[in-house]
VEXDREN-2710 file (C-alpha; in Angstrom, 1 decimal):
% VEXDREN-2710
k/r/px/py/pz
1/UNK/4.9/-7.3/-14.1
2/UNK/6.0/-4.0/-12.8
3/UNK/4.8/-2.3/-9.6
4/UNK/6.2/1.1/-8.7
5/UNK/5.4/2.8/-5.4
6/UNK/5.6/6.5/-4.8
7/UNK/4.4/9.1/-2.2
8/UNK/6.4/8.1/0.8
9/UNK/8.3/10.6/3.0
10/UNK/8.7/12.1/6.4
11/UNK/5.5/13.2/8.2
12/UNK/4.8/14.3/11.8
13/UNK/2.5/12.2/14.0
14/UNK/-1.1/12.9/13.2
15/UNK/-0.3/13.8/9.6
16/UNK/-1.3/12.2/6.3
17/UNK/0.3/10.7/3.3
18/UNK/-1.0/9.2/0.1
19/UNK/0.9/6.3/-1.5
20/UNK/0.5/5.4/-5.1
21/UNK/1.3/2.2/-6.9
22/UNK/1.6/2.3/-10.7
23/UNK/1.1/-1.1/-12.3
24/UNK/2.1/-2.4/-15.7
25/UNK/2.7/-5.6/-17.6
26/UNK/-0.5/-7.4/-16.6
27/UNK/-4.3/-6.8/-16.6
28/UNK/-4.6/-4.6/-13.6
29/UNK/-8.4/-4.5/-13.5
30/UNK/-8.8/-8.2/-12.8
31/UNK/-6.1/-8.5/-10.3
32/UNK/-6.3/-8.4/-6.5
33/UNK/-3.9/-5.8/-5.1
34/UNK/-2.5/-5.1/-1.6
35/UNK/-0.2/-3.0/0.5
36/UNK/2.2/-4.5/3.0
37/UNK/4.8/-2.9/5.2
38/UNK/8.0/-3.9/7.0
39/UNK/9.2/-2.0/10.0
40/UNK/12.9/-2.1/11.1
41/UNK/13.6/-5.5/12.7
42/UNK/10.2/-6.9/12.0
43/UNK/8.5/-9.1/9.4
44/UNK/6.3/-8.2/6.5
45/UNK/2.8/-7.1/7.6
46/UNK/-0.1/-7.0/5.2
47/UNK/-2.0/-3.8/6.0
48/UNK/-4.6/-3.6/3.3
49/UNK/-6.0/-5.3/0.2
50/UNK/-8.5/-4.7/-2.5
51/UNK/-10.1/-7.3/-4.9
52/UNK/-10.9/-6.8/-8.5
53/UNK/-14.5/-6.0/-7.6
54/UNK/-13.5/-3.5/-5.0
55/UNK/-13.9/-5.5/-1.7
56/UNK/-11.4/-4.3/0.8
57/UNK/-9.4/-5.6/3.8
58/UNK/-7.6/-3.7/6.6
59/UNK/-5.4/-4.9/9.4
60/UNK/-6.7/-4.0/12.8
61/UNK/-3.6/-1.8/13.3
62/UNK/-4.7/0.6/10.5
63/UNK/-8.5/0.2/10.4
64/UNK/-10.3/3.5/10.5
65/UNK/-7.1/5.4/9.5
66/UNK/-6.0/4.0/6.1
67/UNK/-8.1/3.8/3.0
68/UNK/-7.2/1.7/0.0
69/UNK/-8.6/2.4/-3.5
70/UNK/-7.9/1.7/-7.1
71/UNK/-8.3/3.5/-10.4
72/UNK/-8.5/0.8/-13.1
73/UNK/-8.4/3.4/-15.9
74/UNK/-5.0/4.6/-14.7
75/UNK/-3.7/1.1/-13.6
76/UNK/-3.0/2.7/-10.2
77/UNK/-3.7/1.8/-6.6
78/UNK/-3.6/4.1/-3.7
79/UNK/-3.3/4.1/0.1
80/UNK/-4.6/7.1/1.9
81/UNK/-3.0/7.2/5.3
82/UNK/-4.4/9.5/8.0
83/UNK/-3.7/10.0/11.7
84/UNK/-0.3/8.6/11.2
85/UNK/1.6/7.2/14.3
86/UNK/5.3/6.6/14.9
87/UNK/4.6/2.9/14.8
88/UNK/3.5/3.3/11.1
89/UNK/7.1/3.9/10.2
90/UNK/8.1/1.3/7.7
91/UNK/8.9/0.5/4.1
92/UNK/5.6/0.1/2.3
93/UNK/5.3/-2.3/-0.6
94/UNK/2.7/-2.6/-3.3
95/UNK/1.7/-6.2/-4.2
96/UNK/-0.3/-7.7/-7.0
97/UNK/-1.6/-11.3/-7.4
98/UNK/-1.2/-12.2/-11.1
99/UNK/-2.1/-15.6/-12.4
100/UNK/-1.6/-17.1/-8.9
101/UNK/1.7/-15.5/-8.3
102/UNK/2.5/-12.6/-5.9
103/UNK/4.6/-9.8/-7.2
104/UNK/6.0/-6.8/-5.1
105/UNK/7.3/-3.4/-5.9
106/UNK/10.6/-2.0/-4.6
107/UNK/9.0/-0.2/-1.7
108/UNK/8.7/3.4/-0.5
109/UNK/9.8/4.6/2.9
110/UNK/7.3/6.2/5.3
111/UNK/8.7/7.8/8.4
112/UNK/6.5/9.2/11.1
113/UNK/8.4/11.4/13.5
114/UNK/8.4/14.8/15.2
END
């Protein structure tokens, strides 16, 4: 199982970023996927998830600003992040649930600052 995040960076408050997660080594189309983040000095927070059939979940802190999606043909998951706030600054991790086990990528840094 391999999960590789990309798309992080530095953005001003109010800006947007799109994160991507390229998946390999398992049957992506039947796997539930998620995004989590860890801010400095804080624990891991699950921010969004998407099931194999496309049902989605959002944490209250990102609802209405973030959109999760998946492209099964490309084995890729996305997180569109709009109206970013300084408190969204964190390392963002892509997760996949494969045969009952949770796997995580190496993370991508998102920094929201003026």
